[in-house]
C-alpha positions in Angstrom: 64.1 75.6 86.8 65.4 78.0 89.4 68.8 76.3 89.3 69.1 76.7 85.6 68.0 80.3 85.8 70.7 81.0 88.4 73.3 79.2 86.3 72.4 81.2 83.2 72.6 84.4 85.2 76.1 83.5 86.5 77.2 82.4 83.1 76.0 85.7 81.6 77.8 87.6 84.4 81.1 85.8 83.7 80.9 85.9 79.9 79.4 89.4 79.7 77.3 88.7 76.6 75.2 86.0 74.9 77.9 84.0 73.2 75.9 81.2 71.7 75.5 82.8 68.2 79.3 83.3 68.2 79.8 79.6 69.2 77.5 78.4 66.4 79.2 80.4 63.7 82.7 79.9 65.1 82.4 76.1 65.4 81.3 75.8 61.8 83.9 78.2 60.4 86.8 76.7 62.4 85.6 73.2 61.7 85.8 74.0 58.0 89.2 75.7 58.0 91.2 73.5 60.3 91.2 70.3 58.1 92.3 72.3 55.1 95.1 73.9 57.0 96.5 70.9 59.0 95.4 67.5 57.7 97.6 66.2 54.8 95.1 63.7 53.4 92.3 66.2 52.8 91.5 66.3 49.1 88.8 68.8 48.5 86.9 67.3 45.6 83.5 68.7 46.3 81.2 69.0 49.2 80.2 65.4 49.2 83.7 64.2 49.8 84.6 66.9 52.3 81.6 67.2 54.7 82.5 64.1 56.9 85.8 65.8 57.7 84.1 69.1 58.3 81.6 67.4 60.6 84.2 65.6 62.7 86.4 68.7 62.9 83.4 70.7 64.1 82.7 68.1 66.8 86.2 68.4 68.1 86.1 72.2 67.9 82.8 72.3 69.8 84.2 70.1 72.6 87.3 72.2 72.9 85.3 75.4 72.9 83.1 74.1 75.7 86.1 73.1 77.8 87.6 76.6 77.5 84.3 78.3 78.1 83.5 76.2 81.2 87.0 77.0 82.7 86.7 80.7 81.8 83.3 80.9 83.6 84.6 79.1 86.7 87.7 81.3 87.1 86.0 84.6 86.3 83.4 84.0 88.9 86.2 83.2 91.4 88.7 85.9 90.4 86.6 88.7 89.0 88.8 91.7 89.8 91.1 93.3 87.3 94.0 92.9 89.7 93.4 89.1 89.6 93.7 88.8 85.8 97.1 87.1 85.9 96.0 84.6 88.6 92.9 83.8 86.6 94.8 83.2 83.4 97.4 81.0 85.0 94.9 78.9 86.9 92.9 78.5 83.7 96.0 77.4 81.7 96.8 74.7 84.2 93.2 73.3 84.2 92.7 73.1 80.5 95.0 70.1 79.6 93.2 67.5 81.6 89.7 67.9 80.2 91.2 68.6 76.7 93.0 65.3 76.5 90.1 63.4 78.0 87.7 64.8 75.4 90.2 64.5 72.6 90.7 60.8 73.0 87.1 60.0 73.8 86.1 61.7 70.5 88.9 60.0 68.7 87.6 56.6 69.9 84.0 57.4 69.2 84.7 58.7 65.6 87.2 56.0 64.6 84.7 53.8 62.7 83.6 56.8 60.7 87.2 57.8 60.0 88.1 54.3 58.9 85.1 54.1 56.6 85.7 57.4 54.8 89.5 57.1 54.9 90.3 60.1 57.1 93.5 60.7 59.0 93.8 59.5 62.6 93.0 62.4 65.0 95.8 61.5 67.3 98.6 62.8 65.1 100.9 65.7 66.1 99.2 67.9 63.5 95.8 67.2 65.1 97.1 68.1 68.5 98.7 71.3 67.2 95.5 72.3 65.4 93.6 71.7 68.7 96.0 73.8 70.7 95.7 76.6 68.2 91.9 76.3 68.3 91.9 76.5 72.1 94.3 79.5 72.1 92.1 81.3 69.5 88.9 80.7 71.4 90.5 81.7 74.7 91.9 84.9 73.1 88.5 85.8 71.7 86.8 85.6 75.1 89.6 87.5 76.9 89.7 90.3 74.3 85.9 90.7 74.5 86.1 90.6 78.3 88.9 93.1 78.5 87.1 95.4 76.0 83.9 95.2 78.1 85.8 96.0 81.3 87.6 98.9 79.6 84.2 100.2 78.4 82.7 99.8 81.8 85.7 101.4 83.5 85.5 104.3 81.0 81.8 104.9 81.8 82.5 104.7 85.5 85.4 107.2 85.1 83.1 109.6 83.3 80.4 109.1 85.9 82.8 109.7 88.8 84.3 112.7 87.0 80.9 114.3 86.7 80.2 113.4 90.3 83.5 114.9 91.4 82.9 118.2 89.6 79.3 118.3 91.0 80.6 117.7 94.5 83.1 120.5 94.2 80.4 122.8 93.0 78.0 121.7 95.7 80.7 122.2 98.3 81.3 125.7 97.0 77.5 126.4 97.0 77.2 125.1 100.6 79.8 127.6 101.7 78.2 130.6 100.0 74.6 129.8 100.5 72.4 132.4 102.3 72.3 130.4 105.6 76.1 130.2 105.9 76.6 133.8 104.9 73.8 134.9 107.2 75.3 133.0 110.2 78.8 134.1 109.4 77.9 137.8 108.9 75.6 137.8 112.0 78.5 136.4 114.0 80.8 139.1 112.6 78.3 141.8 113.6 78.6 140.8 117.2 82.4 140.3 117.2 83.4 143.7 115.6 82.0 146.0 118.4 83.4 143.8 121.1 86.8 142.9 119.6 87.8 144.5 116.2 91.0 142.5 116.0 89.1 139.3 116.4 86.7 140.6 113.7 89.6 141.1 111.4 90.8 137.5 112.1 87.3 136.2 111.5 87.2 137.9 108.0 90.6 136.5 107.2 89.5 133.0 108.1 86.4 133.4 105.9 88.6 134.4 103.0 90.9 131.4 103.7 87.9 129.1 103.5 86.7 130.4 100.1 90.2 130.7 98.7 90.9 127.0 99.5 87.7 125.8 97.9 88.4 127.8 94.7 92.0 126.5 94.6 91.2 122.8 94.9 88.5 122.7 92.2 90.7 120.8 89.8 92.4 118.5 92.3 91.2 115.0 93.3 93.7 114.6 96.1 95.2 117.0 98.5 97.9 116.8 101.2 96.5 116.1 104.6 98.4 119.1 106.0 96.6 121.4 103.6 93.2 120.0 104.4 93.9 120.4 108.1 94.8 124.0 107.6 91.6 124.6 105.8 89.6 122.7 108.4 91.1 124.9 111.1 89.8 128.0 109.3 86.4 126.4 108.7 86.0 125.3 112.3 87.1 128.8 113.5 84.0 130.3 111.9 81.7 127.8 113.6 83.4 128.0 117.0 83.0 131.7 117.0 79.3 131.1 116.6 78.9 128.1 119.0 81.7 128.9 121.4 82.5 126.2 123.9 79.4 124.2 122.8 81.4 122.9 119.8 84.5 121.1 120.9 86.8 119.7 118.1 90.0 117.8 119.0 92.4 117.2 116.2 95.3 114.8 116.9 97.2 114.1 113.8 101.0 113.4 114.1 103.1 115.3 111.6 104.4 112.1 110.1 101.0 111.7 108.4 100.8 115.3 107.0 102.2 114.3 103.6 99.6 111.6 103.1 96.9 112.4 100.6 93.1 112.5 101.0 90.1 113.6 99.0 89.7 117.4 99.2 86.9 118.7 101.4 86.4 115.3 103.0 87.2 116.4 106.5 85.1 119.6 106.0 82.1 117.6 104.8 82.3 115.2 107.7 82.5 118.0 110.3 79.8 119.9 108.5 77.5 116.9 108.7 78.2 116.6 112.4 77.3 120.2 112.9 74.2 120.1 110.7 72.7 117.0 112.0 73.4 117.1 115.8 72.2 119.2 118.7 74.7 121.8 119.8 73.9 123.5 123.0 75.2 124.3 126.5 73.4 121.3 127.8 74.6 119.1 125.0 77.9 120.3 123.7 79.0 118.5 120.5 82.4 116.7 120.7 84.2 115.9 117.4 87.5 114.1 117.2 89.9 113.8 114.2 92.7 111.3 114.8 94.8 108.6 113.3 94.1 105.0 114.2 95.7 102.0 112.5 97.2 104.1 109.7 93.8 105.5 108.9 92.1 108.9 109.4 89.2 108.7 111.8 86.5 111.3 112.3 84.3 110.6 115.3 81.5 112.7 116.8 79.2 112.2 119.7 75.7 111.2 118.4 72.9 113.6 119.6 70.8 113.7 116.5 68.3 116.5 115.9 64.6 115.5 115.6 64.3 117.3 112.3 67.6 116.8 110.4 68.4 119.2 107.5 67.7 117.9 104.0 70.4 116.1 102.2 71.6 114.1 105.1 74.2 111.5 104.0 74.8 113.0 100.6 78.2 114.3 101.5 79.3 111.0 102.9 78.1 109.2 99.8 80.1 111.5 97.7 83.2 110.9 99.7 82.7 107.1 99.4 82.3 107.4 95.6 85.4 109.5 95.1 87.5 107.2 97.3 86.2 104.2 95.4 87.7 105.8 92.2 91.0 106.6 93.8 91.8 103.7 96.2 91.0 100.0 96.7 90.6 100.7 100.4 87.0 101.5 101.2 85.6 104.3 103.4 84.3 102.7 106.7 81.3 103.9 108.6 80.4 102.9 112.1 77.1 104.1 113.5 76.2 103.2 117.1 73.7 104.5 119.6 76.3 106.9 121.1 78.7 107.9 118.3 79.1 108.3 114.5 82.5 107.3 113.1 83.9 107.6 109.6 87.3 106.1 108.7 89.1 107.4 105.7 92.0 105.6 104.0 95.2 107.6 103.6 96.8 107.5 100.1 100.5 107.5 99.6 101.9 110.5 97.7 103.9 108.2 95.4 100.7 106.7 94.1 99.5 110.1 92.8 100.0 110.5 89.1 98.4 112.4 86.2 95.8 110.6 84.3 94.0 111.0 81.0 90.6 112.0 82.5 91.5 115.7 82.5 92.0 115.9 86.3 95.3 116.9 87.9 96.4 115.0 90.9 98.0 117.1 93.5 
């Protein structure tokens, strides 16, 4: 029972819907139409004279349908991705002929006595094969059209979900920068800087303005040049380093050859913000953060010295980055969490891959 339950689940996954009602209706309809369209010796003189041909045609149609359905299930489970569609179709096309001819001739042999008795045409004629090929092509086309429609509908729903998530993430990022805690810490730092070094205070205000201006500017962009994100990150970290001093050490080592690559906006800021929010930063335990390129990917690594009571929302920024990257790239965001360090690896997206799309977003 468990085996059959698992098989039904896999079948439903591959087909995408309960196709048995369609099979029942389709077999009867095609079984009725095919003899009229292709067999020359069909004389429709009432149901009593026609039903044997309809019955035999339906048997062949059902066998062909099952062959196509079985191969579709096998290949969809093996090659489920949209990018594997051509491979799936080619492999399916090469597999169909063998079981088709085997079933075709077995049925022909099994039904020959009935055909001879009622005077029906031999099922091995060229017209019969042509009718069978069209039957298979029609069944295959129906399944593929339904499958592609379901994929399109799923993709559209996923696009809408990610679109909402993206807008929410941008809003949340903006909120996180203007929340009372951030403003309090920033203004408190500014109060101490101005009497000691007014010029430094002016620079601090300029960097604050740069942070907010960047966040407002990228609200409608799903991707940004790495160079622009690094400029923003420098301003963002300046504000924190004025507060933490030498207790926060950030090493950024990104060769200029990678500056034209694209990344998700605010991804570096969110990762650095998480490191600052959820780790101890003190003279005894300075926090070390590194931003670098390794194996053509962007790596953000921080020394792990977690607080006993981490702030609420831990991990939400990282989840948001993962979701946005999943929408924009086939390469996943990688996370390595050890006893001593926390590492996030972001894929870099080529500028040539960035195009406008119909979802309402503008790719930068």
